[in-house]
Backbone bond lengths (Angstrom), bond angles and torsions (degrees), N, CA, C in turn:
res aa  C-N    CA-C-N  psi(-1)  N-CA   C-N-CA  omega(-1)  CA-C   N-CA-C  phi
1 M - - - 1.446 - - 1.527 109.20 -
2 S 1.303 116.91 133.82 1.454 122.51 -178.82 1.525 109.86 -93.11
3 S 1.310 115.33 146.55 1.458 121.67 178.74 1.518 109.07 -108.07
4 V 1.325 116.23 153.82 1.463 119.39 177.00 1.524 111.16 -65.18
5 L 1.329 117.30 -16.88 1.464 120.52 178.66 1.521 113.32 -95.02
6 S 1.322 118.03 -1.30 1.464 120.59 -179.17 1.521 110.49 -56.58
7 G 1.333 115.42 121.77 1.450 120.91 177.65 1.512 115.76 81.02
8 V 1.329 118.43 -3.66 1.463 120.97 178.91 1.524 108.70 -79.13
9 K 1.336 116.67 125.76 1.467 120.22 179.04 1.522 109.27 -84.40
10 I 1.336 114.44 120.13 1.458 121.48 -179.94 1.522 108.77 -120.22
11 A 1.326 116.67 125.85 1.463 122.23 175.60 1.521 108.43 -99.25
12 V 1.330 116.25 128.30 1.464 121.74 174.68 1.524 106.42 -111.75
13 L 1.325 115.54 119.06 1.462 121.34 -173.20 1.518 110.83 -111.17
14 G 1.322 116.77 109.45 1.454 121.81 176.04 1.511 113.74 65.63
15 G 1.327 114.49 -164.11 1.444 120.94 -179.69 1.515 112.18 113.87
16 D 1.335 115.28 -152.25 1.457 121.56 -176.33 1.527 109.61 -143.99
17 E 1.315 117.54 -149.20 1.464 121.55 -177.13 1.526 112.70 -58.51
18 R 1.312 117.41 -32.14 1.471 120.59 179.88 1.523 111.11 -62.01
19 E 1.319 116.28 -41.20 1.464 119.52 179.44 1.526 111.37 -69.85
20 L 1.330 117.63 -30.25 1.470 119.88 175.85 1.525 110.50 -60.81
21 I 1.326 116.73 -42.93 1.469 121.16 177.39 1.524 109.95 -65.99
22 L 1.326 116.71 -43.39 1.462 121.70 179.56 1.523 111.48 -59.13
23 V 1.324 117.26 -45.46 1.467 121.39 -179.96 1.523 109.97 -58.29
24 S 1.308 117.18 -46.79 1.463 121.89 -179.90 1.527 111.30 -59.70
25 E 1.311 117.10 -44.13 1.469 121.16 -179.53 1.529 111.57 -67.87
26 L 1.321 117.64 -39.51 1.466 120.33 178.51 1.526 111.28 -63.97
27 V 1.333 116.79 -39.51 1.470 120.68 176.87 1.526 109.44 -62.61
28 K 1.329 117.76 -44.73 1.471 121.58 178.75 1.521 111.43 -59.23
29 M 1.339 116.57 -30.92 1.462 121.23 -178.92 1.524 112.59 -84.74
30 G 1.329 117.18 1.06 1.454 120.56 174.13 1.508 116.44 95.88
31 A 1.315 117.90 2.04 1.467 120.23 179.42 1.524 110.55 -71.35
32 T 1.319 115.56 153.61 1.458 121.68 169.62 1.519 105.44 -90.27
33 V 1.331 116.53 107.91 1.462 121.39 -172.03 1.526 110.12 -106.17
34 V 1.328 115.13 126.50 1.460 122.33 177.66 1.525 106.84 -119.11
35 V 1.332 115.53 128.75 1.458 121.51 -171.24 1.527 110.86 -119.86
36 A 1.332 116.57 136.35 1.469 122.20 171.52 1.523 107.75 -125.38
37 G 1.336 116.06 139.05 1.454 119.97 176.75 1.512 114.81 101.30
38 F 1.320 116.82 10.31 1.460 121.97 177.36 1.522 109.21 -133.52
39 P 1.330 117.76 142.93 1.465 119.29 173.44 1.523 110.11 -72.76
40 R 1.306 116.68 151.44 1.466 122.80 -178.11 1.532 111.74 -52.44
41 D 1.331 118.19 -39.14 1.467 120.32 -175.50 1.526 113.59 -70.08
42 K 1.316 118.37 -12.55 1.467 121.82 176.68 1.529 112.12 -89.37
43 I 1.316 116.49 -17.24 1.463 121.66 -174.83 1.520 109.61 -101.41
44 G 1.324 116.06 129.58 1.458 120.93 179.66 1.515 112.25 -71.49
45 P 1.332 115.45 177.18 1.467 120.03 -179.48 1.525 111.84 -64.67
46 G 1.320 114.41 149.05 1.456 120.43 174.59 1.512 115.27 100.97
47 A 1.325 117.81 -17.46 1.464 120.91 178.27 1.524 108.93 -104.22
48 F 1.313 116.00 152.36 1.458 122.53 179.90 1.525 109.14 -103.05
49 V 1.316 117.12 130.19 1.461 121.85 178.28 1.526 108.51 -102.75
50 V 1.333 116.10 127.12 1.463 121.68 177.23 1.525 108.54 -121.19
51 H 1.318 116.45 169.52 1.464 120.80 -173.19 1.517 114.88 -95.96
52 T 1.335 117.21 -17.64 1.465 118.33 -176.61 1.524 111.27 -131.04
53 V 1.313 114.23 156.92 1.462 120.96 175.81 1.526 109.82 -62.82
54 E 1.332 116.63 -39.20 1.462 120.47 -179.57 1.528 111.48 -60.83
55 E 1.336 116.84 -42.75 1.468 120.58 177.74 1.524 110.77 -61.83
56 A 1.315 116.59 -43.92 1.463 120.77 -178.10 1.524 111.53 -65.68
57 C 1.314 116.89 -39.38 1.466 121.43 -174.84 1.522 114.09 -79.21
58 K 1.326 117.79 -16.82 1.465 120.21 -174.96 1.528 110.41 -57.14
59 E 1.331 115.67 115.79 1.464 125.19 179.10 1.530 113.73 61.22
60 A 1.340 117.62 17.80 1.466 120.25 177.40 1.524 109.74 -69.13
61 E 1.324 115.06 135.28 1.463 120.79 177.77 1.521 111.44 -87.11
62 V 1.329 115.71 -25.14 1.462 122.73 176.90 1.523 107.34 -135.98
63 V 1.328 116.60 135.78 1.462 122.05 176.33 1.523 107.22 -125.64
64 I 1.336 115.52 125.79 1.462 120.66 -178.03 1.526 108.95 -115.40
65 L 1.315 115.46 123.86 1.464 122.30 176.22 1.524 108.46 -109.65
66 P 1.338 117.68 161.17 1.461 120.29 -177.91 1.534 112.79 -66.47
67 L 1.319 114.95 161.83 1.460 121.60 -177.91 1.528 113.96 -52.43
68 P 1.347 119.95 -42.46 1.470 118.66 179.26 1.527 113.89 -67.82
69 G 1.321 117.60 -8.84 1.457 120.15 -179.91 1.511 111.93 74.71
70 T 1.330 115.38 -137.19 1.464 120.95 -179.70 1.525 109.34 -122.27
71 S 1.311 114.78 164.85 1.469 119.68 171.91 1.530 107.47 -74.44
72 P 1.327 118.02 169.92 1.469 119.57 176.47 1.532 112.92 -56.96
73 D 1.340 116.66 -24.02 1.465 120.86 179.52 1.524 113.18 -89.30
74 G 1.333 117.45 -1.55 1.459 120.39 -179.92 1.514 114.99 94.86
75 L 1.349 117.99 5.72 1.465 120.12 177.70 1.522 110.09 -71.88
76 I 1.314 115.47 135.76 1.459 122.73 -177.84 1.525 108.69 -98.47
77 R 1.324 116.61 133.62 1.472 120.29 176.55 1.523 108.05 -67.34
78 A 1.326 115.97 122.85 1.464 121.57 -177.60 1.525 107.92 -148.19
79 V 1.335 116.79 92.59 1.466 120.52 -172.12 1.524 113.44 -67.41
80 Y 1.334 118.73 -23.41 1.461 121.62 -178.68 1.526 113.87 -100.69
81 A 1.314 117.80 -4.40 1.471 120.97 -175.23 1.521 111.68 -70.54
82 E 1.325 115.10 139.35 1.462 120.42 175.59 1.525 110.98 -76.90
83 N 1.318 116.48 -30.21 1.463 122.35 179.94 1.524 109.05 -126.09
84 S 1.319 116.33 162.16 1.461 121.13 177.60 1.522 110.66 -63.88
85 L 1.317 115.77 144.66 1.463 121.52 174.35 1.519 108.01 -109.62
86 M 1.321 116.27 133.18 1.458 121.67 -177.62 1.527 109.09 -127.09
87 L 1.326 116.10 130.58 1.457 120.21 173.62 1.522 106.83 -85.76
88 S 1.316 115.95 98.33 1.466 122.09 -175.05 1.527 111.20 -95.50
89 E 1.302 114.81 165.24 1.466 120.78 174.71 1.529 110.10 -60.06
90 K 1.333 116.68 -38.38 1.467 121.15 178.49 1.529 110.65 -60.51
91 A 1.328 117.30 -42.56 1.466 120.93 179.00 1.526 110.57 -64.25
92 I 1.314 116.40 -43.09 1.465 120.67 -179.68 1.526 110.39 -63.26
93 Q 1.318 117.19 -42.92 1.463 120.76 -179.47 1.523 112.74 -67.98
94 S 1.337 117.37 -22.29 1.465 120.13 -178.50 1.527 113.37 -83.71
95 M 1.339 117.03 -9.75 1.466 120.52 179.01 1.522 110.16 -67.84
96 A 1.323 115.59 159.10 1.462 120.35 175.57 1.531 109.22 -60.68
97 K 1.321 115.48 151.94 1.461 119.87 176.81 1.529 108.21 -59.35
98 N 1.327 116.51 136.13 1.465 123.00 -179.58 1.527 113.48 64.46
99 A 1.324 117.30 28.03 1.465 121.03 178.25 1.529 110.06 -61.29
100 L 1.319 114.87 147.16 1.457 122.30 175.83 1.523 107.92 -94.27
101 V 1.330 116.95 124.57 1.461 121.69 177.75 1.520 107.49 -109.48
102 I 1.330 115.70 122.25 1.462 121.46 -179.63 1.523 107.27 -109.25
103 I 1.325 115.75 118.62 1.463 121.28 -175.78 1.523 108.13 -145.14
104 G 1.324 116.39 138.49 1.461 120.28 -177.35 1.515 113.23 -67.77
105 S 1.322 116.83 -41.94 1.452 121.90 -176.48 1.522 108.75 -141.27
106 A 1.313 116.43 103.53 1.464 121.04 -177.32 1.523 110.50 -86.96
107 R 1.303 115.18 144.26 1.465 121.71 177.20 1.532 108.09 -113.31
108 P 1.330 116.79 150.27 1.470 119.02 179.86 1.515 112.51 -63.81
């Protein structure tokens, strides 16, 4: 059975336990999930872990950020990240054309 998410590249950037559950469910639904801001041992099978926001966003059709959104400077809340995650202009430009960005609280 095919899913509407089959082959859709989704980037999940930072977050907490809620995003861990989300990643698992998206993989089950057939999405190609790329994650930044989590160590490999926290992410179940089927998702790809990368080290930067830019890597995760490259050609992503959907980008999901945590509910708190970003700081005014673009920092992404990522409780498990070893380094800060930043939503940069470069990351935004690397997304697929007409990408859907899902964020709890967007800043100008």
